[in-house]
KEKE-3310 file (N, C-alpha, C; in steps of 0.2 Angstrom, whole numbers, plus 5000, padded with zeros to 4 digits):
npx = (5136:5127:5113:5098:5089:5095:5095:5082:5074:5077:5070:5057:5053:5062:5073:5076:5087:5091:5090:5099:5111:5111:5114:5125:5134:5143:5140:5139:5128:5123:5109:5102:5091:5078:5074:5073:5074:5090:5091:5083:5068:5070:5065:5057:5051:5035:5025:5013:5010:5004:4990:4975:4973:4966:4952:4952:4966:4969:4962:4969:4982:4978:4974:4986:4994:4986:4988:5002:5001:4994:4980:4964:4953:4953:4945:4945:4957:4964:4971:4981:4988:5001:5004:5004:4996:4984:4981:4977:4966:4958:4955:4943:4934:4933:4930:4933:4930:4938:4952:4968:4986:5001:5016:5034:5032:5027:5027:5017:5006:5001:4999:4988:4978:4977:4971:4973:4977:4993:5000:5010:5009:4996:4980:4967:4952:4947:4942:4948:4964:4980:4994:5011:5018:5031:5036:5039:5051:5057:5055:5046:5034:5017:5008:4997:4986:4985:4982:4969:4962:4963:4956:4943:4939:4940:4942:4956:4970:4983:4999:5009:5020:5034:5033:5035:5044:5034:5018:5011:4998:4989:4981:4971:4963:4950:4935:4937:4950:4961:4973:4988:4999:5014:5022:5034:5045:5051:5053:5061:5057:5052:5047:5037:5025:5015:5004:4993:4977:4970:4955:4939:4923:4915:4923:4933:4924:4920:4932:4936:4926:4930:4942:4940:4940:4953:4964:4978:4993:4997:5010:5012:5003:5008:5021:5020:5011:5019:5031:5025:5022:5035:5043:5055:5064:5060:5064:5078:5079:5076:5086:5097:5094:5094:5108:5114:5109:5116:5129:5128:5125:5137:5146:5141:5143:5157:5159:5155:5142:5126:5113:5096:5084:5076:5072:5069:5074:5080:5090:5089:5098:5106:5113:5123:5125:5117:5114:5127:5133:5124:5128:5141:5141:5134:5143:5151:5143:5132:5116:5105:5092:5087:5079:5066:5061:5069:5085:5095:5094:5095:5091:5096:5096:5098:5114:5120:5132:5143:5144:5149:5162:5164:5154:5159:5171:5166:5160:5171:5178:5169:5169:5182)
npy = (5024:5022:5031:5023:5029:5037:5029:5027:5026:5013:5005:5002:4991:4978:4977:4989:4992:5002:5014:5011:5011:5024:5030:5024:5021:5011:4996:4982:4976:4965:4959:4956:4959:4955:4942:4933:4918:4915:4908:4905:4898:4890:4899:4895:4892:4896:4910:4915:4928:4935:4934:4935:4928:4912:4906:4892:4890:4897:4890:4878:4883:4886:4874:4867:4874:4871:4858:4858:4865:4856:4857:4851:4855:4864:4875:4883:4890:4904:4913:4927:4944:4944:4942:4953:4963:4956:4956:4969:4969:4960:4966:4976:4966:4957:4967:4971:4977:4978:4976:4968:4967:4957:4962:4963:4964:4962:4976:4978:4972:4982:4992:4987:4986:4999:5004:4995:4987:4986:4971:4961:4948:4938:4943:4953:4959:4958:4957:4952:4946:4948:4940:4934:4918:4908:4920:4937:4948:4937:4923:4915:4902:4898:4886:4873:4870:4882:4891:4886:4888:4902:4906:4902:4911:4923:4931:4925:4929:4923:4925:4916:4919:4914:4901:4890:4875:4869:4862:4870:4880:4880:4868:4868:4880:4891:4901:4908:4906:4912:4910:4916:4914:4915:4915:4920:4920:4908:4902:4911:4922:4935:4947:4942:4944:4935:4927:4918:4916:4906:4901:4900:4895:4907:4919:4916:4917:4930:4937:4933:4939:4952:4953:4950:4944:4942:4939:4937:4938:4931:4926:4924:4914:4903:4901:4899:4887:4878:4878:4874:4861:4855:4845:4839:4850:4858:4850:4850:4864:4866:4859:4867:4879:4874:4871:4884:4891:4885:4889:4903:4904:4899:4909:4920:4916:4915:4929:4933:4936:4936:4925:4928:4924:4915:4909:4898:4906:4917:4926:4933:4944:4949:4964:4976:4989:4989:4998:5003:4991:4988:4999:4997:4985:4989:4998:4988:4985:4977:4974:4974:4972:4984:4990:5001:5002:4994:4996:4987:4976:4966:4960:4947:4940:4924:4922:4920:4907:4913:4926:4924:4927:4941:4945:4939:4947:4960:4957:4955:4967:4975:4969:4972)
npz = (5104:5089:5082:5078:5071:5061:5051:5046:5034:5031:5040:5038:5029:5021:5006:5000:4990:4980:4988:4997:4989:4985:4997:5002:4992:4980:4969:4968:4976:4990:4995:5010:5017:5016:5018:5008:4998:4992:4980:4965:4958:4942:4929:4914:4897:4889:4895:4893:4891:4881:4881:4890:4906:4908:4916:4919:4920:4931:4941:4941:4945:4959:4963:4962:4972:4983:4985:4988:5000:5008:5008:5007:4999:4985:4982:4993:4993:4987:4974:4975:4971:4978:4996:5004:4998:4999:5013:5014:5007:5014:5026:5024:5021:5033:5043:5056:5073:5084:5082:5084:5083:5082:5091:5092:5074:5057:5047:5037:5042:5051:5042:5035:5045:5052:5064:5073:5089:5096:5102:5113:5116:5118:5113:5121:5124:5110:5093:5082:5077:5071:5066:5063:5057:5054:5065:5061:5067:5074:5072:5079:5081:5079:5087:5083:5092:5100:5090:5086:5098:5100:5088:5091:5099:5092:5076:5068:5059:5051:5045:5035:5028:5028:5029:5020:5016:5023:5029:5038:5046:5036:5032:5042:5040:5040:5040:5052:5055:5046:5034:5027:5013:5005:4989:4984:4993:4997:4984:4979:4970:4972:4965:4957:4963:4970:4979:4992:4999:5012:5017:5024:5016:5015:5016:5006:4995:4995:4994:4981:4974:4976:4969:4956:4939:4934:4944:4946:4936:4920:4919:4933:4935:4926:4931:4945:4945:4939:4947:4960:4957:4956:4964:4966:4964:4975:4986:4984:4986:4999:5006:5002:5009:5022:5023:5020:5031:5042:5038:5040:5053:5058:5054:5062:5075:5075:5074:5086:5088:5095:5091:5092:5088:5075:5058:5044:5033:5038:5051:5067:5076:5091:5096:5104:5098:5085:5075:5071:5067:5056:5048:5046:5038:5027:5022:5016:5006:5009:5013:5026:5039:5049:5065:5070:5083:5090:5094:5097:5089:5074:5058:5048:5032:5023:5016:4999:4995:4988:4994:5007:5011:5010:5019:5031:5032:5034:5046:5054:5053:5060:5073:5077)
capx = (5131:5124:5106:5095:5084:5098:5093:5074:5072:5078:5067:5050:5054:5068:5073:5078:5094:5092:5091:5106:5116:5112:5116:5132:5138:5144:5136:5137:5125:5121:5103:5100:5086:5071:5073:5071:5079:5095:5091:5076:5066:5072:5059:5058:5045:5030:5022:5006:5008:5001:4983:4972:4973:4960:4949:4954:4973:4969:4960:4975:4986:4976:4974:4993:4995:4982:4992:5008:5000:4991:4973:4960:4948:4957:4941:4947:4964:4963:4977:4981:4994:5005:5000:5004:4990:4979:4979:4973:4959:4954:4953:4936:4930:4933:4927:4934:4929:4943:4958:4975:4992:5007:5022:5036:5029:5028:5024:5011:5000:4999:4996:4982:4974:4980:4968:4974:4981:4999:5000:5016:5008:4990:4975:4962:4945:4947:4938:4953:4971:4984:5001:5015:5021:5036:5035:5044:5057:5060:5054:5042:5029:5011:5006:4990:4982:4984:4978:4962:4960:4962:4951:4937:4937:4941:4945:4963:4974:4990:5003:5014:5025:5040:5032:5036:5039:5030:5010:5009:4991:4984:4975:4966:4960:4942:4933:4939:4957:4963:4980:4991:5005:5018:5026:5041:5051:5054:5055:5066:5054:5047:5045:5032:5020:5010:5002:4987:4973:4967:4950:4932:4919:4912:4929:4935:4920:4920:4939:4936:4922:4934:4948:4938:4942:4960:4968:4985:4996:4998:5016:5012:5000:5012:5027:5018:5009:5025:5035:5022:5023:5042:5045:5063:5067:5058:5068:5084:5079:5076:5093:5101:5092:5097:5115:5116:5108:5121:5135:5127:5126:5145:5149:5138:5146:5164:5160:5153:5135:5121:5107:5091:5078:5078:5067:5074:5076:5083:5092:5088:5104:5106:5120:5122:5125:5115:5115:5134:5134:5121:5132:5147:5139:5132:5150:5153:5138:5128:5110:5102:5086:5087:5072:5066:5060:5074:5091:5099:5092:5097:5089:5100:5094:5103:5118:5123:5139:5148:5144:5151:5169:5162:5150:5164:5176:5162:5159:5178:5179:5165:5172:5188)
capy = (5020:5026:5031:5019:5034:5039:5024:5026:5024:5006:5001:5000:4984:4976:4977:4995:4992:5008:5019:5010:5013:5031:5032:5022:5020:5004:4994:4975:4975:4959:4961:4951:4963:4953:4935:4930:4913:4917:4904:4906:4893:4892:4901:4894:4891:4901:4913:4917:4935:4938:4934:4936:4922:4908:4903:4885:4890:4900:4885:4874:4885:4885:4866:4865:4877:4868:4851:4860:4867:4851:4859:4846:4858:4869:4881:4887:4893:4910:4916:4935:4947:4945:4942:4960:4966:4952:4958:4975:4967:4956:4971:4977:4960:4955:4972:4970:4983:4979:4972:4968:4964:4955:4966:4966:4961:4964:4983:4977:4971:4988:4996:4985:4987:5005:5006:4989:4988:4981:4967:4957:4940:4936:4949:4953:4960:4959:4952:4950:4946:4947:4938:4929:4912:4910:4927:4942:4945:4932:4917:4911:4898:4897:4879:4872:4870:4889:4894:4884:4891:4909:4906:4900:4918:4929:4929:4924:4930:4920:4927:4911:4920:4911:4894:4885:4871:4865:4864:4875:4880:4880:4863:4870:4886:4892:4908:4911:4905:4913:4909:4919:4911:4919:4911:4923:4920:4901:4901:4916:4926:4940:4951:4940:4946:4930:4924:4914:4916:4900:4903:4896:4897:4914:4924:4915:4919:4938:4939:4931:4944:4958:4952:4949:4938:4941:4941:4937:4938:4924:4924:4921:4907:4898:4900:4896:4881:4873:4877:4870:4854:4853:4842:4838:4857:4860:4846:4853:4871:4865:4857:4873:4883:4872:4872:4891:4893:4883:4893:4909:4903:4899:4916:4924:4913:4917:4936:4934:4939:4932:4924:4928:4922:4912:4906:4895:4911:4923:4926:4939:4945:4955:4968:4983:4994:4986:5003:5003:4985:4990:5004:4993:4980:4994:5000:4983:4984:4972:4977:4970:4975:4987:4991:5008:5001:4990:4998:4981:4970:4967:4954:4945:4934:4919:4924:4915:4905:4918:4932:4923:4930:4948:4945:4938:4953:4965:4956:4956:4974:4978:4967:4976)
capz = (5100:5084:5083:5072:5067:5056:5045:5046:5028:5030:5045:5037:5027:5017:4999:4997:4988:4977:4993:5000:4984:4985:5003:5004:4986:4978:4964:4969:4983:4992:4999:5015:5021:5015:5020:5002:4997:4987:4974:4962:4954:4936:4925:4907:4894:4888:4901:4891:4892:4875:4881:4896:4910:4907:4922:4921:4922:4938:4945:4941:4950:4965:4965:4964:4978:4989:4986:4992:5007:5012:5009:5003:4995:4982:4982:4999:4991:4983:4972:4976:4969:4984:5002:5007:4996:5002:5019:5014:5004:5019:5031:5024:5021:5040:5046:5063:5076:5089:5079:5087:5079:5086:5090:5085:5068:5050:5046:5033:5046:5054:5037:5033:5050:5056:5071:5078:5095:5096:5108:5113:5117:5116:5114:5126:5122:5103:5088:5076:5079:5066:5068:5058:5060:5058:5067:5059:5065:5079:5070:5084:5078:5082:5087:5080:5098:5102:5084:5087:5104:5098:5083:5094:5103:5088:5070:5068:5053:5052:5040:5035:5022:5029:5032:5015:5012:5028:5028:5043:5048:5030:5032:5047:5038:5040:5040:5058:5055:5039:5033:5021:5010:5000:4984:4982:4997:4996:4977:4977:4965:4975:4960:4954:4967:4970:4986:4992:5005:5013:5021:5023:5010:5015:5015:5000:4990:4996:4991:4974:4971:4976:4965:4949:4934:4933:4951:4945:4929:4916:4921:4939:4935:4923:4935:4951:4944:4937:4953:4965:4955:4955:4970:4966:4966:4982:4991:4984:4989:5007:5008:5001:5014:5029:5023:5021:5038:5046:5037:5043:5061:5060:5053:5067:5081:5074:5075:5093:5088:5097:5088:5097:5084:5069:5054:5039:5029:5041:5058:5071:5080:5096:5096:5108:5093:5079:5070:5069:5063:5050:5044:5043:5033:5021:5019:5012:5001:5012:5016:5031:5041:5056:5067:5073:5090:5094:5092:5098:5084:5066:5055:5042:5028:5021:5010:4995:4996:4986:4998:5014:5012:5011:5026:5036:5032:5037:5054:5057:5054:5066:5079:5079)
cpx = (5128:5116:5103:5091:5088:5097:5086:5072:5072:5074:5060:5049:5060:5067:5074:5085:5095:5093:5098:5112:5117:5115:5123:5137:5139:5139:5134:5135:5123:5115:5101:5095:5079:5069:5070:5076:5084:5096:5084:5075:5067:5066:5061:5051:5040:5027:5015:5005:5005:4993:4981:4972:4966:4958:4952:4962:4973:4967:4965:4980:4984:4976:4982:4996:4992:4986:4998:5007:4996:4983:4969:4956:4951:4952:4942:4954:4963:4969:4976:4988:4999:5001:5000:4998:4984:4977:4975:4966:4955:4952:4946:4932:4928:4929:4927:4933:4935:4949:4964:4980:4997:5012:5027:5033:5030:5024:5018:5005:4997:4996:4990:4976:4977:4977:4969:4978:4987:4999:5006:5015:5001:4985:4970:4955:4945:4943:4942:4960:4975:4991:5005:5017:5024:5035:5041:5045:5060:5059:5050:5036:5023:5009:4998:4985:4980:4981:4971:4959:4958:4956:4944:4934:4937:4943:4953:4966:4981:4994:5009:5018:5031:5039:5034:5043:5034:5022:5008:5002:4986:4979:4970:4962:4953:4941:4935:4947:4959:4971:4983:4997:5008:5022:5033:5047:5055:5057:5059:5064:5049:5044:5039:5025:5014:5010:4995:4984:4970:4962:4944:4929:4917:4918:4932:4931:4920:4927:4939:4932:4926:4939:4946:4941:4949:4964:4975:4987:4997:5005:5016:5008:5005:5018:5025:5015:5015:5029:5032:5022:5030:5044:5052:5066:5066:5062:5075:5085:5080:5083:5098:5100:5095:5105:5118:5114:5113:5127:5134:5128:5133:5148:5147:5142:5154:5165:5157:5146:5130:5115:5101:5084:5080:5072:5072:5077:5080:5085:5091:5094:5103:5113:5119:5122:5123:5115:5122:5135:5130:5125:5138:5146:5137:5138:5153:5148:5134:5122:5106:5096:5087:5080:5072:5065:5064:5081:5097:5098:5093:5095:5093:5097:5100:5107:5120:5130:5144:5149:5147:5158:5168:5159:5155:5169:5172:5161:5166:5179:5175:5167:5178:5187)
cpy = (5025:5025:5028:5024:5037:5035:5022:5024:5016:5001:4999:4993:4984:4978:4984:4996:4999:5014:5018:5012:5020:5034:5030:5021:5013:5002:4986:4974:4968:4961:4955:4954:4960:4946:4931:4924:4916:4913:4904:4900:4895:4893:4900:4893:4897:4904:4915:4924:4939:4937:4934:4929:4918:4906:4896:4885:4893:4894:4880:4876:4885:4878:4864:4868:4873:4861:4853:4862:4862:4853:4854:4849:4864:4876:4885:4891:4898:4913:4924:4937:4949:4945:4949:4963:4962:4954:4965:4974:4964:4961:4973:4971:4957:4960:4971:4977:4984:4974:4973:4965:4963:4960:4963:4961:4964:4971:4982:4976:4977:4992:4994:4986:4993:5006:5000:4991:4983:4977:4962:4950:4939:4942:4948:4953:4962:4955:4950:4951:4944:4945:4934:4923:4908:4918:4931:4947:4940:4925:4912:4908:4898:4890:4879:4872:4878:4892:4892:4887:4899:4910:4905:4907:4924:4927:4930:4924:4928:4921:4921:4912:4916:4903:4889:4882:4867:4867:4869:4874:4879:4874:4864:4876:4886:4900:4912:4910:4905:4913:4912:4915:4915:4914:4914:4921:4913:4900:4906:4921:4931:4945:4949:4942:4941:4927:4920:4916:4910:4902:4898:4898:4904:4919:4922:4918:4927:4940:4938:4937:4951:4958:4952:4943:4937:4943:4941:4936:4931:4922:4921:4914:4902:4896:4896:4889:4876:4872:4873:4862:4851:4851:4841:4845:4859:4856:4849:4860:4870:4863:4863:4878:4881:4873:4879:4894:4891:4887:4900:4909:4902:4905:4920:4922:4916:4925:4938:4937:4934:4931:4923:4926:4920:4909:4903:4900:4917:4921:4933:4939:4950:4958:4975:4989:4991:4991:5003:4997:4986:4994:5001:4988:4984:4996:4995:4981:4978:4975:4972:4974:4977:4988:4997:5007:4997:4991:4992:4975:4972:4960:4953:4939:4930:4922:4919:4913:4910:4924:4930:4926:4937:4949:4944:4944:4958:4964:4957:4963:4977:4975:4970:4983)
cpz = (5095:5084:5076:5068:5061:5049:5044:5040:5027:5035:5044:5034:5023:5010:4996:4995:4984:4982:4996:4996:4984:4991:5004:4998:4985:4973:4966:4975:4984:4997:5003:5019:5021:5017:5014:5000:4991:4981:4971:4958:4947:4931:4917:4904:4893:4894:4899:4892:4886:4875:4889:4900:4909:4914:4924:4923:4929:4943:4946:4946:4957:4968:4966:4970:4984:4990:4990:4999:5011:5013:5004:4998:4992:4981:4988:4998:4986:4981:4972:4973:4974:4990:5005:5005:4999:5009:5019:5011:5010:5024:5030:5024:5029:5044:5054:5067:5082:5087:5084:5082:5084:5085:5094:5080:5062:5049:5042:5037:5049:5048:5035:5039:5055:5063:5075:5084:5095:5103:5108:5113:5114:5117:5119:5123:5115:5099:5082:5079:5073:5068:5062:5061:5054:5059:5063:5064:5069:5077:5074:5079:5082:5081:5085:5086:5100:5096:5085:5093:5103:5093:5085:5097:5098:5081:5070:5061:5054:5045:5040:5029:5022:5030:5027:5017:5017:5027:5033:5045:5042:5030:5037:5045:5038:5040:5047:5059:5048:5039:5026:5019:5005:4995:4984:4986:4997:4989:4975:4971:4968:4971:4957:4957:4967:4977:4986:4999:5006:5018:5021:5017:5009:5013:5008:4994:4990:4993:4984:4971:4971:4971:4958:4945:4933:4939:4950:4938:4926:4918:4928:4939:4932:4928:4942:4950:4943:4944:4959:4963:4955:4962:4971:4968:4973:4987:4990:4987:4997:5009:5007:5007:5021:5029:5024:5028:5043:5045:5040:5050:5062:5059:5059:5074:5081:5076:5082:5093:5090:5093:5093:5094:5077:5065:5048:5035:5032:5048:5061:5076:5085:5096:5100:5103:5086:5073:5067:5065:5056:5045:5041:5038:5027:5018:5015:5007:5003:5015:5020:5034:5048:5058:5071:5080:5094:5091:5093:5094:5077:5063:5048:5038:5026:5015:5006:4996:4994:4990:5005:5015:5014:5018:5031:5037:5036:5045:5057:5058:5060:5072:5082:5081)
residu = (MET:ARG:ASP:VAL:ALA:ALA:PHE:ALA:GLU:PHE:THR:ALA:HIS:GLY:GLY:ARG:VAL:ALA:ALA:ALA:ARG:ALA:ARG:PHE:GLY:GLY:ASP:ASP:TRP:ILE:ASP:LEU:SER:THR:GLY:ILE:ALA:PRO:TRP:SER:TRP:PRO:VAL:THR:GLY:PRO:LEU:GLY:LEU:GLU:ARG:LEU:PRO:GLU:PRO:ALA:ALA:ILE:THR:ALA:LEU:GLU:ALA:ALA:ALA:ALA:ALA:ALA:PHE:GLY:VAL:ALA:ASP:PRO:ALA:ARG:VAL:VAL:ALA:VAL:PRO:GLY:SER:ASP:LEU:ALA:MET:ARG:LEU:LEU:ALA:PRO:ILE:LEU:ALA:ALA:GLU:ARG:PRO:ALA:VAL:ARG:THR:PRO:GLY:TYR:ALA:GLY:HIS:ARG:ALA:ALA:TRP:PRO:ASP:ALA:GLU:PRO:VAL:ALA:ASP:GLU:PRO:GLY:ASP:HIS:ASP:LEU:PHE:VAL:LEU:ALA:SER:PRO:ALA:ASN:PRO:ASP:GLY:ARG:LEU:LEU:ASP:ALA:ALA:THR:ALA:GLU:ARG:LEU:ALA:ALA:ALA:MET:ILE:LEU:VAL:VAL:ASP:GLU:ALA:TYR:ALA:ASP:PRO:ALA:PRO:GLY:LEU:ALA:PRO:ARG:ALA:SER:ASP:ARG:LEU:ILE:VAL:LEU:ARG:SER:PHE:GLY:LYS:PHE:TYR:GLY:LEU:PRO:GLY:LEU:ARG:LEU:GLY:PHE:VAL:ILE:ALA:GLY:ASP:ARG:VAL:ALA:ALA:ALA:LEU:ARG:ALA:MET:LEU:GLY:ASP:TRP:PRO:VAL:SER:SER:ALA:GLY:ILE:ALA:ILE:GLY:THR:ALA:ALA:TYR:HIS:ASP:ARG:ALA:TRP:GLN:GLN:ALA:GLN:GLN:GLN:ARG:ILE:VAL:ALA:ALA:GLY:ALA:ALA:LEU:ASP:ALA:LEU:LEU:ALA:ALA:ALA:GLY:LEU:ALA:CYS:VAL:GLY:ARG:ALA:PRO:LEU:PHE:ARG:LEU:ILE:ALA:CYS:ASP:ASP:ALA:ALA:ALA:LEU:PHE:ALA:THR:LEU:ALA:ASP:HIS:ALA:ILE:LEU:THR:ARG:PRO:PHE:ALA:ASP:ARG:ALA:ASP:ARG:LEU:ARG:ILE:GLY:LEU:PRO:PRO:PRO:ALA:ALA:ALA:ALA:ARG:LEU:ALA:ALA:ALA:PHE:GLU:GLU:PHE:ARG:ARG)
# end
């Protein structure tokens, strides 16, 4: 069995294609490490980069996002330069004395709350709890009743980066149930660095004061507003994601790999030697996501159809 520590640079988060190229060689890499949709919303038209963003344009973006999330009051939806940064801004605003984070989970949660206690299920004597729904990496969902119960006992921060296009918990958000949403994953544009915090009046106002007059770029505003209004593309994207997920499931089953967790944009597989599988895939210029604390787990994002043959060949080599 190979030691996953040999691939430590790839266990913090996905997206490190340059490091993979330097380590394994090859040029035509397929990045399945991040759980990003392999189809991007088509960016066209003027992006307004020659001027500062107008307040009215930011308001229009937040209104479009609110409608997509099922939130009645757009004032409770705050545009941020990526949900990862938003967590780090929320930490001093919420000022928790006894935070907890769900484990296993997204490394950015621990980065934002470095003193948080890791908990596998529900927290005990804590005043803040941070988790993802769908969970990263196993895809678990937090139901509304449990969310309301936890929020009655402590501040609950729910990272719904992989929730699109479903409303999720956003319509229930308050100053005790704070929801984070990411634009880039479902719309296939992670480099835009656009996200949203949905909260109550107090937290929303505090976050806006911290962000200042230009929280996101003109490009983010233009692209985000148009994409959230593009219902036809959203429906087509959802159909593509479902089809690609079914195709990935078939490839995994054919390779004898057990799927132990899932979300629309990724699968979590169990494998006795996940590090060896990671290396085999990397030898085929396919980047996936290993885990430092689970040598028997590997997360695989949705491959575009053109990548299916290469992925199948890598699985077959590993199986042999």
